[in-house]
C-alpha angles and dihedrals in degrees: 000000000000122000120207127191114205117196086211129001136184109228097180104281130104093273139034128256123231126230101013121183112204119190120196137181135171089010096303137098110255103176139007123198119180126192097042109152099207136028113258115246111279095013120146105244117227105196113200130019117329124206134172118277114284122244120218098202098186125039137155098191097195091057087075086083090063097062110126093001097079095043093074121099128349135300145104139269088281095056090045088054092060091058090048091054091055091060091043089056092059102049123111126183088261098048091041090054092049094048094046092047091054092044092050090047088054087052091051090053087053092054099262113144098170131035133191107216112202094207124192105141095101111144145040124281092274093050094254121139116254117242085257099045096207099040092122093052091045089053088058096049091047090050091053092050092052091049090051098242134116120245138199107205105212099199105208131220108216115166110156141024096235141335091292101017132092123220112273139174113354089357088075087077090064102054133090096184097249139002094263091057090046090052092049092052095042091052087068092065115101130197128213139177095307100027135058128181126231136161137246138194105211092214139309089265091058100048123049113244093242091057100046091088092059091061093043091051092048090056095041094051090054097041086238129150117263119203132182139176105247132194094332091150133036089223090060092053092049093049092048092051091048093048101039109011089238137092116251090255092051091048092052091046092053088050095055094249098125126085145093094304092052131086129196112213117217097348087188105153108040133154119229086254090055091052091051091047095051093043094044092055092044089239109167124233125217114205120199101184098173092055093040089056094042092053093041090238098144138241116301124217096254096155093048091049092050091048089051091054107270115135113228126232132170137227141184091216106172094022092234080143128003104210120118091189089059090048091050096052091041090064089061097038093049090048088054090055092049097043100026088227132110128223101040091146135029112238088238090056091054092047089050089054089054093049126019099018092043092053091047090053088056095050097261101110092159091063136072101063137083098235138112112289096022121114109271095252111155128172120187121199117198121241095203101070121105088254097052102031112120094019109160113245091230093053104043093125090055092044091050097048098039102031113026127082135194088269089069094061108110108165131030127183116184119190090342093308118117103228102161126038127175088351095304125116106240096199103044105022114198102040095171089058091048090051094047093051094044094048093046090054094061103033 
């Protein structure tokens, strides 16, 4: 058993507790005692404010190589996509593993203990299956293990380049021919203690309407999470209406893809009917505000979706920034811009989206809380940085969500294993050097 003593800890309410003793064994929390005046002898001291491990519910690990390169000049989502394809064309199982390992280590340094990898880069550069058909997905799960974090591999069905367009160029690496072939390959993926397997529909433009149900059934039969990009672009909505007479949300609903185990990523351009449909089916929504701003997508109706019944989770998506605290506050700040009103979310609600609800969206409902039975995932944010100095003890949740950044994370325990100490990754050491080498290899 390991005993931790947190100066302050967030246990799920609207405020933090002082002097919290957290006992852990076999990778799980066994006992929590708040209000303890002094650290027990031999306890590991967590100086600052401690929260559950953060969940990055939407990641494309290879996009980390685009940071800085796609911010030059002008353009749209569609011009950004062309630059992304150039990196996708260069990846091998070996370079993908190295890049993902470094990207996941960066996440760990930012307090992320579980990541949802939306994985569609399946095949070789000609679109042929590797001798080991899931070698690219296995490279990702191995990378997560080496970085010390859990992963949900959301194996993605991606069959066409648009409603009337075949896959071409680098897109050939994404496709399995049809949904049945995708399901056959994906069935070969196996989870373990640190990895679980889910499914994804890349988007309604990438999977024919008649085959959406195959992916939804595959996930439902396994009780696995099902994610999908939804209404990220107005052009996608218009094309879907023209091709099917339905919005993307309606099309997914008619295909059995909505429900409590599903999550819509972005959900930026929705009709009121779409909002009611997603909320009424308890379909989650994963907001990625940094990417949505970076790609000029727009501001999604997060508050309306939550009010309708959709749980909120958060993702780093394109890795333009890896900072779940930034994503959390951006949900509120973007809502202020859209509504011209402050206080749309409690800080505790946003922190819950980054922890418990994010883990639930990834198929780890037991995680994301500091309570007996939960994985011992602990993230400590310092109170002595220039951003957190002077934070009032009765408003530490607000200070954390609206003032702290990933740079303030000092200690990270994942599944009872100390993986970050004093801001340094204990398993991989020099993460900036790993990132520099991995990015250089594919750009």
